[in-house]
Structures are given as C-alpha cells and as structure tokens.
PDB file of N, CA, C and O in Angstrom:
ATOM      1  N   MET A   1      30.543   3.081   8.501  1.00  0.00           N
ATOM      2  CA  MET A   1      29.048   3.581   8.378  1.00  0.00           C
ATOM      3  C   MET A   1      28.783   4.600   8.489  1.00  0.00           C
ATOM      4  O   MET A   1      29.383   5.078   9.451  1.00  0.00           O
ATOM      5  N   GLU A   2      28.111   5.345   7.968  1.00  0.00           N
ATOM      6  CA  GLU A   2      27.258   6.730   8.155  1.00  0.00           C
ATOM      7  C   GLU A   2      25.593   6.567   8.585  1.00  0.00           C
ATOM      8  O   GLU A   2      24.672   6.115   7.905  1.00  0.00           O
ATOM      9  N   LEU A   3      25.584   7.029   9.763  1.00  0.00           N
ATOM     10  CA  LEU A   3      24.159   7.074  10.766  1.00  0.00           C
ATOM     11  C   LEU A   3      23.324   8.109   9.918  1.00  0.00           C
ATOM     12  O   LEU A   3      23.842   9.101   9.404  1.00  0.00           O
ATOM     13  N   PRO A   4      21.715   7.727   9.796  1.00  0.00           N
ATOM     14  CA  PRO A   4      21.153   8.784   9.212  1.00  0.00           C
ATOM     15  C   PRO A   4      20.887   9.716  10.081  1.00  0.00           C
ATOM     16  O   PRO A   4      20.750   9.372  11.255  1.00  0.00           O
ATOM     17  N   SER A   5      20.782  10.789   9.800  1.00  0.00           N
ATOM     18  CA  SER A   5      20.346  11.976  10.379  1.00  0.00           C
ATOM     19  C   SER A   5      19.039  11.853  11.206  1.00  0.00           C
ATOM     20  O   SER A   5      18.129  11.441  10.487  1.00  0.00           O
ATOM     21  N   LEU A   6      18.697  12.053  12.343  1.00  0.00           N
ATOM     22  CA  LEU A   6      17.359  12.037  12.804  1.00  0.00           C
ATOM     23  C   LEU A   6      16.593  13.553  13.069  1.00  0.00           C
ATOM     24  O   LEU A   6      17.155  14.585  13.435  1.00  0.00           O
ATOM     25  N   TYR A   7      15.571  13.421  12.860  1.00  0.00           N
ATOM     26  CA  TYR A   7      14.993  14.462  12.984  1.00  0.00           C
ATOM     27  C   TYR A   7      13.392  14.811  13.802  1.00  0.00           C
ATOM     28  O   TYR A   7      12.365  14.277  13.381  1.00  0.00           O
ATOM     29  N   THR A   8      13.380  15.601  14.787  1.00  0.00           N
ATOM     30  CA  THR A   8      12.122  15.685  15.516  1.00  0.00           C
ATOM     31  C   THR A   8      10.852  16.030  14.823  1.00  0.00           C
ATOM     32  O   THR A   8      10.820  16.545  13.706  1.00  0.00           O
ATOM     33  N   PRO A   9       9.731  15.703  15.582  1.00  0.00           N
ATOM     34  CA  PRO A   9       8.501  16.014  15.019  1.00  0.00           C
ATOM     35  C   PRO A   9       8.206  17.466  14.639  1.00  0.00           C
ATOM     36  O   PRO A   9       7.490  17.774  13.686  1.00  0.00           O
ATOM     37  N   ASN A  10       8.881  18.435  15.549  1.00  0.00           N
ATOM     38  CA  ASN A  10       8.651  19.667  15.052  1.00  0.00           C
ATOM     39  C   ASN A  10       9.576  19.982  13.679  1.00  0.00           C
ATOM     40  O   ASN A  10       9.193  20.771  12.815  1.00  0.00           O
ATOM     41  N   GLU A  11      10.508  19.445  13.626  1.00  0.00           N
ATOM     42  CA  GLU A  11      11.451  19.464  12.289  1.00  0.00           C
ATOM     43  C   GLU A  11      10.584  19.108  11.192  1.00  0.00           C
ATOM     44  O   GLU A  11      10.410  19.909  10.273  1.00  0.00           O
ATOM     45  N   VAL A  12      10.012  17.956  11.206  1.00  0.00           N
ATOM     46  CA  VAL A  12       9.448  17.443  10.289  1.00  0.00           C
ATOM     47  C   VAL A  12       7.771  18.565   9.740  1.00  0.00           C
ATOM     48  O   VAL A  12       7.482  18.984   8.619  1.00  0.00           O
ATOM     49  N   ALA A  13       7.074  18.713  10.962  1.00  0.00           N
ATOM     50  CA  ALA A  13       6.063  19.718  11.150  1.00  0.00           C
ATOM     51  C   ALA A  13       6.325  20.741  10.140  1.00  0.00           C
ATOM     52  O   ALA A  13       5.585  21.068   9.213  1.00  0.00           O
ATOM     53  N   ASP A  14       7.805  21.336  10.528  1.00  0.00           N
ATOM     54  CA  ASP A  14       8.066  22.777   9.671  1.00  0.00           C
ATOM     55  C   ASP A  14       8.225  22.316   8.447  1.00  0.00           C
ATOM     56  O   ASP A  14       7.700  22.982   7.554  1.00  0.00           O
ATOM     57  N   HIS A  15       8.810  21.349   8.151  1.00  0.00           N
ATOM     58  CA  HIS A  15       9.355  20.953   6.951  1.00  0.00           C
ATOM     59  C   HIS A  15       7.966  20.599   5.719  1.00  0.00           C
ATOM     60  O   HIS A  15       7.947  20.813   4.507  1.00  0.00           O
ATOM     61  N   LEU A  16       7.182  20.150   6.388  1.00  0.00           N
ATOM     62  CA  LEU A  16       5.539  19.666   5.672  1.00  0.00           C
ATOM     63  C   LEU A  16       4.788  20.656   5.767  1.00  0.00           C
ATOM     64  O   LEU A  16       3.829  20.652   4.994  1.00  0.00           O
ATOM     65  N   HIS A  17       4.928  21.842   6.716  1.00  0.00           N
ATOM     66  CA  HIS A  17       4.062  22.983   6.970  1.00  0.00           C
ATOM     67  C   HIS A  17       2.790  22.670   7.375  1.00  0.00           C
ATOM     68  O   HIS A  17       1.699  23.088   6.989  1.00  0.00           O
ATOM     69  N   VAL A  18       3.155  21.721   8.369  1.00  0.00           N
ATOM     70  CA  VAL A  18       1.524  21.413   9.226  1.00  0.00           C
ATOM     71  C   VAL A  18       2.047  21.320  10.694  1.00  0.00           C
ATOM     72  O   VAL A  18       3.251  21.277  10.946  1.00  0.00           O
ATOM     73  N   SER A  19       1.089  21.291  11.631  1.00  0.00           N
ATOM     74  CA  SER A  19       1.603  21.336  13.196  1.00  0.00           C
ATOM     75  C   SER A  19       2.081  19.805  13.541  1.00  0.00           C
ATOM     76  O   SER A  19       1.929  18.715  12.989  1.00  0.00           O
ATOM     77  N   ARG A  20       2.677  20.228  14.627  1.00  0.00           N
ATOM     78  CA  ARG A  20       3.233  18.912  15.465  1.00  0.00           C
ATOM     79  C   ARG A  20       2.246  17.822  15.477  1.00  0.00           C
ATOM     80  O   ARG A  20       2.384  16.647  15.135  1.00  0.00           O
ATOM     81  N   GLY A  21       0.999  18.584  16.041  1.00  0.00           N
ATOM     82  CA  GLY A  21      -0.158  17.522  16.157  1.00  0.00           C
ATOM     83  C   GLY A  21      -0.368  16.513  15.045  1.00  0.00           C
ATOM     84  O   GLY A  21      -0.526  15.304  15.219  1.00  0.00           O
ATOM     85  N   THR A  22      -0.351  17.245  13.700  1.00  0.00           N
ATOM     86  CA  THR A  22      -0.738  16.605  12.723  1.00  0.00           C
ATOM     87  C   THR A  22       0.301  15.379  12.348  1.00  0.00           C
ATOM     88  O   THR A  22       0.027  14.360  11.713  1.00  0.00           O
ATOM     89  N   ILE A  23       1.359  15.698  12.825  1.00  0.00           N
ATOM     90  CA  ILE A  23       2.478  14.720  12.485  1.00  0.00           C
ATOM     91  C   ILE A  23       2.243  13.371  13.433  1.00  0.00           C
ATOM     92  O   ILE A  23       2.288  12.184  13.112  1.00  0.00           O
ATOM     93  N   TYR A  24       1.990  13.961  14.652  1.00  0.00           N
ATOM     94  CA  TYR A  24       1.660  12.603  15.666  1.00  0.00           C
ATOM     95  C   TYR A  24       0.320  11.846  15.055  1.00  0.00           C
ATOM     96  O   TYR A  24       0.261  10.632  15.250  1.00  0.00           O
ATOM     97  N   SER A  25      -0.644  12.411  14.407  1.00  0.00           N
ATOM     98  CA  SER A  25      -1.599  11.940  14.147  1.00  0.00           C
ATOM     99  C   SER A  25      -1.354  11.045  12.721  1.00  0.00           C
ATOM    100  O   SER A  25      -1.967  10.064  12.300  1.00  0.00           O
ATOM    101  N   LEU A  26      -0.385  11.675  12.245  1.00  0.00           N
ATOM    102  CA  LEU A  26       0.138  10.654  10.922  1.00  0.00           C
ATOM    103  C   LEU A  26       0.666   9.664  11.623  1.00  0.00           C
ATOM    104  O   LEU A  26       0.059   8.616  11.401  1.00  0.00           O
ATOM    105  N   VAL A  27       1.644   9.534  12.469  1.00  0.00           N
ATOM    106  CA  VAL A  27       2.094   8.366  13.076  1.00  0.00           C
ATOM    107  C   VAL A  27       1.235   7.761  13.675  1.00  0.00           C
ATOM    108  O   VAL A  27       1.460   6.581  13.407  1.00  0.00           O
ATOM    109  N   SER A  28       0.356   7.816  14.345  1.00  0.00           N
ATOM    110  CA  SER A  28      -0.936   7.063  14.797  1.00  0.00           C
ATOM    111  C   SER A  28      -1.464   6.335  13.946  1.00  0.00           C
ATOM    112  O   SER A  28      -1.744   5.166  14.212  1.00  0.00           O
ATOM    113  N   ARG A  29      -1.740   6.969  12.568  1.00  0.00           N
ATOM    114  CA  ARG A  29      -2.668   6.450  11.713  1.00  0.00           C
ATOM    115  C   ARG A  29      -1.481   5.656  10.371  1.00  0.00           C
ATOM    116  O   ARG A  29      -1.673   5.515   9.163  1.00  0.00           O
ATOM    117  N   ARG A  30      -0.299   5.279  11.219  1.00  0.00           N
ATOM    118  CA  ARG A  30       0.811   4.786  10.245  1.00  0.00           C
ATOM    119  C   ARG A  30       0.804   5.419   8.775  1.00  0.00           C
ATOM    120  O   ARG A  30       1.045   4.875   7.697  1.00  0.00           O
ATOM    121  N   GLU A  31       0.500   6.554   9.031  1.00  0.00           N
ATOM    122  CA  GLU A  31       0.909   7.179   7.368  1.00  0.00           C
ATOM    123  C   GLU A  31       2.568   7.436   7.279  1.00  0.00           C
ATOM    124  O   GLU A  31       3.307   7.213   6.320  1.00  0.00           O
ATOM    125  N   ILE A  32       2.818   7.840   8.261  1.00  0.00           N
ATOM    126  CA  ILE A  32       4.359   8.085   8.007  1.00  0.00           C
ATOM    127  C   ILE A  32       5.207   7.187   9.232  1.00  0.00           C
ATOM    128  O   ILE A  32       4.871   7.093  10.412  1.00  0.00           O
ATOM    129  N   ASP A  33       6.062   6.743   8.757  1.00  0.00           N
ATOM    130  CA  ASP A  33       6.843   5.668   9.874  1.00  0.00           C
ATOM    131  C   ASP A  33       7.815   6.753  10.367  1.00  0.00           C
ATOM    132  O   ASP A  33       8.101   7.804   9.793  1.00  0.00           O
ATOM    133  N   SER A  34       8.270   6.284  11.560  1.00  0.00           N
ATOM    134  CA  SER A  34       9.096   6.846  12.540  1.00  0.00           C
ATOM    135  C   SER A  34       9.677   5.626  13.269  1.00  0.00           C
ATOM    136  O   SER A  34       9.457   4.420  13.161  1.00  0.00           O
ATOM    137  N   ILE A  35      10.804   6.624  14.342  1.00  0.00           N
ATOM    138  CA  ILE A  35      11.514   5.784  14.857  1.00  0.00           C
ATOM    139  C   ILE A  35      11.211   6.097  16.563  1.00  0.00           C
ATOM    140  O   ILE A  35      10.754   7.200  16.863  1.00  0.00           O
ATOM    141  N   LYS A  36      11.484   5.093  17.625  1.00  0.00           N
ATOM    142  CA  LYS A  36      11.492   5.353  18.789  1.00  0.00           C
ATOM    143  C   LYS A  36      12.455   5.560  19.353  1.00  0.00           C
ATOM    144  O   LYS A  36      13.148   4.553  19.493  1.00  0.00           O
ATOM    145  N   VAL A  37      13.017   6.839  19.949  1.00  0.00           N
ATOM    146  CA  VAL A  37      14.313   6.439  21.025  1.00  0.00           C
ATOM    147  C   VAL A  37      14.021   6.909  22.206  1.00  0.00           C
ATOM    148  O   VAL A  37      13.828   8.082  22.523  1.00  0.00           O
ATOM    149  N   GLY A  38      13.993   6.012  22.819  1.00  0.00           N
ATOM    150  CA  GLY A  38      13.580   6.215  24.191  1.00  0.00           C
ATOM    151  C   GLY A  38      12.024   6.451  24.335  1.00  0.00           C
ATOM    152  O   GLY A  38      11.194   5.596  24.027  1.00  0.00           O
ATOM    153  N   ARG A  39      11.740   7.612  24.801  1.00  0.00           N
ATOM    154  CA  ARG A  39      10.417   7.967  24.939  1.00  0.00           C
ATOM    155  C   ARG A  39       9.924   8.603  23.458  1.00  0.00           C
ATOM    156  O   ARG A  39       8.766   8.581  23.041  1.00  0.00           O
ATOM    157  N   ASN A  40      10.911   9.086  22.878  1.00  0.00           N
ATOM    158  CA  ASN A  40      10.882  10.320  21.551  1.00  0.00           C
ATOM    159  C   ASN A  40      10.520   9.634  20.371  1.00  0.00           C
ATOM    160  O   ASN A  40      10.959   8.492  20.227  1.00  0.00           O
ATOM    161  N   ARG A  41       9.708  10.189  19.396  1.00  0.00           N
ATOM    162  CA  ARG A  41       9.782  10.189  18.480  1.00  0.00           C
ATOM    163  C   ARG A  41      10.648  10.664  17.380  1.00  0.00           C
ATOM    164  O   ARG A  41      10.429  11.861  17.195  1.00  0.00           O
ATOM    165  N   ARG A  42      11.683  10.122  16.455  1.00  0.00           N
ATOM    166  CA  ARG A  42      12.404  10.526  15.258  1.00  0.00           C
ATOM    167  C   ARG A  42      12.033  10.009  13.907  1.00  0.00           C
ATOM    168  O   ARG A  42      11.281   9.062  13.679  1.00  0.00           O
ATOM    169  N   PHE A  43      12.592  10.676  13.138  1.00  0.00           N
ATOM    170  CA  PHE A  43      12.159  10.478  11.284  1.00  0.00           C
ATOM    171  C   PHE A  43      13.641  10.606  10.862  1.00  0.00           C
ATOM    172  O   PHE A  43      14.489  11.262  11.466  1.00  0.00           O
ATOM    173  N   THR A  44      13.828   9.885   9.739  1.00  0.00           N
ATOM    174  CA  THR A  44      14.988   9.874   9.010  1.00  0.00           C
ATOM    175  C   THR A  44      14.308  10.510   7.584  1.00  0.00           C
ATOM    176  O   THR A  44      13.163  10.458   7.135  1.00  0.00           O
ATOM    177  N   ALA A  45      15.397  11.052   7.155  1.00  0.00           N
ATOM    178  CA  ALA A  45      14.878  11.859   5.905  1.00  0.00           C
ATOM    179  C   ALA A  45      14.090  10.978   4.782  1.00  0.00           C
ATOM    180  O   ALA A  45      13.250  11.432   4.005  1.00  0.00           O
ATOM    181  N   GLN A  46      14.536   9.616   4.856  1.00  0.00           N
ATOM    182  CA  GLN A  46      14.157   8.639   3.904  1.00  0.00           C
ATOM    183  C   GLN A  46      12.516   8.519   4.348  1.00  0.00           C
ATOM    184  O   GLN A  46      11.557   8.403   3.585  1.00  0.00           O
ATOM    185  N   GLN A  47      12.512   8.574   5.601  1.00  0.00           N
ATOM    186  CA  GLN A  47      10.981   8.149   6.363  1.00  0.00           C
ATOM    187  C   GLN A  47       9.999   9.300   5.538  1.00  0.00           C
ATOM    188  O   GLN A  47       8.900   9.089   5.026  1.00  0.00           O
ATOM    189  N   VAL A  48      10.768  10.575   5.585  1.00  0.00           N
ATOM    190  CA  VAL A  48       9.909  11.624   5.614  1.00  0.00           C
ATOM    191  C   VAL A  48       9.801  11.960   3.657  1.00  0.00           C
ATOM    192  O   VAL A  48       8.857  12.518   3.097  1.00  0.00           O
ATOM    193  N   LYS A  49      10.839  11.513   3.107  1.00  0.00           N
ATOM    194  CA  LYS A  49      10.586  11.615   1.413  1.00  0.00           C
ATOM    195  C   LYS A  49       9.592  10.028   1.181  1.00  0.00           C
ATOM    196  O   LYS A  49       8.507  10.122   0.607  1.00  0.00           O
ATOM    197  N   ASP A  50       9.906   9.151   1.497  1.00  0.00           N
ATOM    198  CA  ASP A  50       8.822   8.037   1.666  1.00  0.00           C
ATOM    199  C   ASP A  50       7.261   8.467   1.787  1.00  0.00           C
ATOM    200  O   ASP A  50       6.386   8.057   1.024  1.00  0.00           O
ATOM    201  N   TYR A  51       7.094   9.187   2.662  1.00  0.00           N
ATOM    202  CA  TYR A  51       5.731  10.012   3.070  1.00  0.00           C
ATOM    203  C   TYR A  51       5.097  10.926   1.935  1.00  0.00           C
ATOM    204  O   TYR A  51       4.008  10.822   1.370  1.00  0.00           O
ATOM    205  N   VAL A  52       6.098  11.832   1.782  1.00  0.00           N
ATOM    206  CA  VAL A  52       5.865  12.755   0.527  1.00  0.00           C
ATOM    207  C   VAL A  52       5.714  12.432  -0.969  1.00  0.00           C
ATOM    208  O   VAL A  52       5.125  13.074  -1.838  1.00  0.00           O
ATOM    209  N   ALA A  53       6.349  11.349  -1.044  1.00  0.00           N
ATOM    210  CA  ALA A  53       6.105  10.426  -2.540  1.00  0.00           C
ATOM    211  C   ALA A  53       4.695   9.619  -2.595  1.00  0.00           C
ATOM    212  O   ALA A  53       3.926   9.602  -3.556  1.00  0.00           O
ATOM    213  N   ARG A  54       4.512   8.893  -1.234  1.00  0.00           N
ATOM    214  CA  ARG A  54       3.119   8.290  -0.982  1.00  0.00           C
ATOM    215  C   ARG A  54       1.973   9.540  -1.205  1.00  0.00           C
ATOM    216  O   ARG A  54       0.948   9.318  -1.850  1.00  0.00           O
ATOM    217  N   ARG A  55       2.158  10.416  -0.810  1.00  0.00           N
ATOM    218  CA  ARG A  55       1.135  11.601  -0.910  1.00  0.00           C
ATOM    219  C   ARG A  55       0.775  12.008  -1.946  1.00  0.00           C
ATOM    220  O   ARG A  55      -0.419  12.204  -2.175  1.00  0.00           O
ATOM    221  N   GLN A  56       1.931  12.280  -3.007  1.00  0.00           N
ATOM    222  CA  GLN A  56       1.859  12.737  -4.253  1.00  0.00           C
ATOM    223  C   GLN A  56       1.099  11.817  -5.136  1.00  0.00           C
ATOM    224  O   GLN A  56       0.383  12.203  -6.060  1.00  0.00           O
ATOM    225  N   GLN A  57       1.316  10.437  -4.764  1.00  0.00           N
ATOM    226  CA  GLN A  57       0.759   9.736  -5.800  1.00  0.00           C
ATOM    227  C   GLN A  57      -0.796   9.592  -5.395  1.00  0.00           C
ATOM    228  O   GLN A  57      -1.483   8.935  -6.176  1.00  0.00           O
ATOM    229  N   VAL A  58      -1.424  10.138  -4.255  1.00  0.00           N
ATOM    230  CA  VAL A  58      -2.582   9.941  -3.715  1.00  0.00           C
ATOM    231  C   VAL A  58      -3.695  10.874  -4.461  1.00  0.00           C
ATOM    232  O   VAL A  58      -4.879  10.681  -4.740  1.00  0.00           O
ATOM    233  N   VAL A  59      -2.447  12.404  -4.743  1.00  0.00           N
ATOM    234  CA  VAL A  59      -3.400  13.334  -4.860  1.00  0.00           C
ATOM    235  C   VAL A  59      -4.337  13.240  -6.387  1.00  0.00           C
ATOM    236  O   VAL A  59      -3.685  13.047  -7.414  1.00  0.00           O
ATOM    237  N   VAL A  60      -5.604  13.357  -6.474  1.00  0.00           N
ATOM    238  CA  VAL A  60      -6.515  13.406  -7.433  1.00  0.00           C
ATOM    239  C   VAL A  60      -7.231  14.602  -7.823  1.00  0.00           C
ATOM    240  O   VAL A  60      -8.248  14.866  -7.181  1.00  0.00           O
ATOM    241  N   VAL A  61      -6.904  15.315  -8.696  1.00  0.00           N
ATOM    242  CA  VAL A  61      -7.505  16.623  -9.296  1.00  0.00           C
ATOM    243  C   VAL A  61      -8.919  16.269  -9.938  1.00  0.00           C
ATOM    244  O   VAL A  61      -8.874  15.501 -10.899  1.00  0.00           O
ATOM    245  N   ASP A  62     -10.025  16.675  -9.578  1.00  0.00           N
ATOM    246  CA  ASP A  62     -11.403  16.291 -10.599  1.00  0.00           C
ATOM    247  C   ASP A  62     -11.917  17.429 -10.774  1.00  0.00           C
ATOM    248  O   ASP A  62     -12.324  18.067  -9.803  1.00  0.00           O
ATOM    249  N   TYR A  63     -12.018  18.001 -12.271  1.00  0.00           N
ATOM    250  CA  TYR A  63     -12.405  19.381 -12.520  1.00  0.00           C
ATOM    251  C   TYR A  63     -13.889  19.223 -13.042  1.00  0.00           C
ATOM    252  O   TYR A  63     -14.542  20.218 -13.356  1.00  0.00           O
TER     253      TYR A  63
END
C-alpha cells in the first residue's frame, strides 16, 4: 500500500500562487478539503487537483 504524499499549506499556496491565509480561508469555507494531522493541516495531491478542477468549471468569461 502506497501512502499519499501530504503537502503543507505553504506548499499548496506556492503551487496555487496564493497566500497561506487564502488557503486557510478556502479550508474554513470548505472550498478545499484537507486532513488534520495533530494540530496541523495537510493536503493530498488529489485534494489540490479536485479543488483546481472545481475552480476551472466555475470560471465564466462574459465579454
């Protein structure tokens, strides 16, 4: 059984080009799933991919 890699809020923020605070806001609004490990939040690659996929579906361009 292969365990998924876990990423810190800072790593996810860097990947998404947002601040760490934005990541915590997304978590509190339940827009991105996360895992609690002790007192810390961690993210799997799949959780980040799912968030990005949902965001791509929401984008609407109106000219």
